[in-house]
MIFI-799222 format. One record per residue: residue in one letter; x, y, z of N, C-alpha, C in turn. Coordinates in steps of 0.1 Angstrom, whole numbers, plus 5000, padded with zeros to 4 digits. Layout:
! MIFI-799222
aXYZXYZXYZ...
! end
This chain:
! MIFI-799222
x519349984928518149824925516849904919x516849754911515249814904514849724904x513449754908512249664910510449674906x510749644892509049624888509449814884x510349834882510550044876509850004862x509749994857509050034839507450054845x507450204848506050244851504450254842x505450154830504350164816504050084815x504449944820503449824823503549774837x501449734830501249644840501649554855x501549534862502549454869501649344879x501649264887500449184896501649044901x501249164916502349004925501448914934x501348804929500348694941501248664953x500548634963501548564975502448444971x502248374963502848274958504448284952x504448464950505448514941506548554954x506648594967506748674975507948584980x509248694981510348674984510748814993x511248705007511848815017513148805019x513448995024514949025016514949045030x516449045039516149095052516749295051x516649295059516749435059517849485067x518749625063519849625074519249625094x518149645094517449615110517449435111x518049385118517849255121516549265127x515549105120513949105125513349145114x513949225108512549275095513249285079x511849235074512349235062510949265054x511449245044511049365033510149245017x509049235013508749155000508949344992x509749334981509649454975509149374962x508049544962507049524951507749604941x507449714942508249804934509549914944x510649944936511850024938512950054928x512950174937514250234927514750284937x516450264936517250294944517750194956x517950194967518850094971518050164989x518750174995518250195007517250285008x517850375001517150535001516450574992x515050464986514750464977513550484974x513050524959511150514964511050354963x510150344968509250194970508350184973x507850094971506649944973507649874981x506549864994506749735000506049605010x506049535016505149435025506449415037x505949485042507249485056506949375067x507349335071507249215083508049235092x508049285104508449305115508549185126x509649115132509948995138509149065151x508548985167508849075176509749135180x509449265190511149325191511549335183x511149415173512049415163511949605157x512649655147512449825151513449895141x513049985136514050035135514750225143x516350225137516050375146515850455138x515350605146514850725135515750755129x514350795116514950835104514150935100x514651015091513451055081512751015072x511651095067511451055056510951225048x512051225038511951385029511151375020x510151255017509451275002508151165013x507951165024507051115031506850935032x505550935038505950775037504050715040x503350615040502750595037502050415041x501550395053501250325058499850225055x499650135055498350035059499149895066x498249955080498849765087498149665084x498649565082498049445076497349305088x498649335095498349215107499149295118x498949285131500049245144499349355146x500249485152500549695159501549695155x501149805146502749845143502949995155x503850025157504150145164505850235164x505350355171505850465169505950555185x506150695179506550785185504950825190x503950835182503050895183502250775185x502450645187500750515193501050405186x500550315194500450215185499250145180x499250135172498750125155498149955150x496849915156496949765154496049705136x496049605131496049595119493949725114x494749695109493549755097493849985096x494749985107495850145102495850195096x495650325089496550375074496950485083x498150535078498550655084499550645071x499550775071500550925064501250995072x503150955069503451085075504251175067x503951295067503951375053505451435053x506251455041507751475037508051595048x509551505052509951585068509851555078x508551445078508951385091509951305096x509451265107510351125113510151085121x510750915124510150855136511150765138x510750645152511050485148510450435150x509950345143509150275138509450095147x508550035157508849925155507449805157x508049675163506349645168507049545176x506049555190506049445204506449325203x504949285195504649145196504849085176x505049185168505949185157504249215145x504749305133503849295128503849325113x502549325100502949315087502449475086x502649515077502549635070502549695053x501849735044501849775038502849915039x503649945026504150115030504850115013x504450225013505150315004506250465005x506950455001508150545003509050654989x508250784996509450874985507950904975x506950904979506050854970504651074969x505451134977504151254980505251374978x504351444974504751584971505551684982x506751734979506851824987505451875002x504951944989503752034996502851905002x503051825005501551725009501851755025x501451805033501051845046500751745056x499951705053498551615062499451515070x499451515079499051395089498051345093x497351165088496551115084497051025091x495350935099496050865113493650785112x493950665102492250625103492350485107x491850475117491050305124489950245108x490550175102489450115095488750015090x489249905102488749785109486949785111x486249925113485049905119484449915109x485050015097484149965084484249875076x485849775073485549675070484949585082x484549605089483749495095482149525097x482149625087480449665090479849645075x478949605074478149655057478249775064x477549815049476849985043478150045034x478150195035479350235023480150155016x480150075000481050004998482650084998x482850194997484050274996484450375008x485550395011485950455023486950515020x486950635020487950705014489050765025x490350765022491350765034492150895029x492250905018493251085012492651115001x492651224993492251304985493151414984x494151454974494451544970493851584952x495151734946494451684934495251604920x496151564929496651424916496551274924x496051324941495751154941494551134948x494251004948492750924956493450814965x493050834976493250664986491950624991x491350504987489950444992490750274995x489350295006489050105010487950064996x488050004989486849974989486449764986x484449784988484449644993483249634975x483849474975483149444960482149294965x481049364966480049154960480949064955x480548964950480848854943480448884929x481148934918481248894905480949094904x480849154908480949284907482149314905x482649484892483849494886484449644894x485649644886486649734895486349794883x485849954887486050054869486550244883x487750294871489050354874488150424861x488950574858489050664854490250594842x490850584829491750524823492850654822x492150754822493350824825494350844841x494150794851494550754860495650584862x496350634872497350504872496650454878x496250314886496050284898496950164902x496750134919497350034923495949964933x496649884936495349784944496449654955x496049684967496249554974495149534978x494949384973494049274979493949294999x492949255003492549275014492449155021x491249075013490249025014489648965006x489048805005488848794993489548734984x488948754968489548794955489348834945x490348894936490148984925490548864913x489448854902490948804893490848944879x491948874877492249004864491848934858x491548964843491148924832490248744842x491548634834490748504844491648524853x492548574855493948554864493348544879x493648484890492848474902493448604909x493448654921494548724925492948704940x494848594945494148614964494648774973x494248734982494548784995495748835000x496248974997498049004998498349024981x497949024974497749014958498049194952x499049184948499449344943499549404934x498949464928498149494914498949654913x499649674901499549844895499149894880x498449924872497949954864498550104855x499150084847499250234844498350294833x498750384834497450554825496750404811x495750444813495050344798494950194798x495250164806495249994803494549944817x492949904810492049874826491049714817x492549634825491549484823490549474829x489749354828488149354834488849304852x488649364857488449334870487749304876x486849214882486049124888486249104904x485649094916485649084929484748854927x485948794931485748654929484648634938x484248504944482948424940482448464960x483748504964483548534979483348704984x483548784970483648944972485449004973x485449044975487249084979487049264981x487549234991488149404997489449434992x490249584989491149614988491349754988x492349774989493149964990492849974973x492850124972493050174954493450254959x494850294950495050424950495250474939x495050574934494850624917495450774918x496350804906496950924904497150994893x497051064887497551144880498351314876x498351304864499351434865500551444873x501151304880501851304889503251314891x503951434890505751394881506851354893x506451244900507251214917508351314918x509351314928510251404927511251384931x511051254937512551184939513551174932x513551144921514051124912515551374912x514651444918515251554915516651504927
! end
């Protein structure tokens, strides 16, 4: 299966384009943002768990990155309400579930095999407070992940040598003149930097930038 698999092109997915696809597990649905592969795939998705749903224990050979968007996500390591950022490194395994239901942003098989850090960060205190406009979540030689907050009319600025990926969490971003409300996902290849401005209510978003990273999932 190939979904938005040409990484040399800009991709914008807004919530009105969401198409939920059932997973092999009852009560779990996915909105596929990009994907290369079938059930064992290099994938970026928004995943929706109904109450009392989950997956059996499974491994993540090349890691898993999660941002909890609503509800509470759970596994053996704990319960994670909306706002938690999680990284499960390559070789890890777990049994994810949700008692009352949850929606999560998930990236699978997109880490280097040498990435061995477990990350657990509660971001809502930062999102609900004034102060620094950037919350660092993860940094390595090839990857940087942050949450960023912009006032109305402020622009997103990133180095052209990096690819960039954004998920709008609150407010609105404008890509050129196209509105991208909360829930919109944007992927930009290196060298493509359209004008990105926060809308009238400002914007809070997830931002991942990468440089010099050849994914190992195709090996």
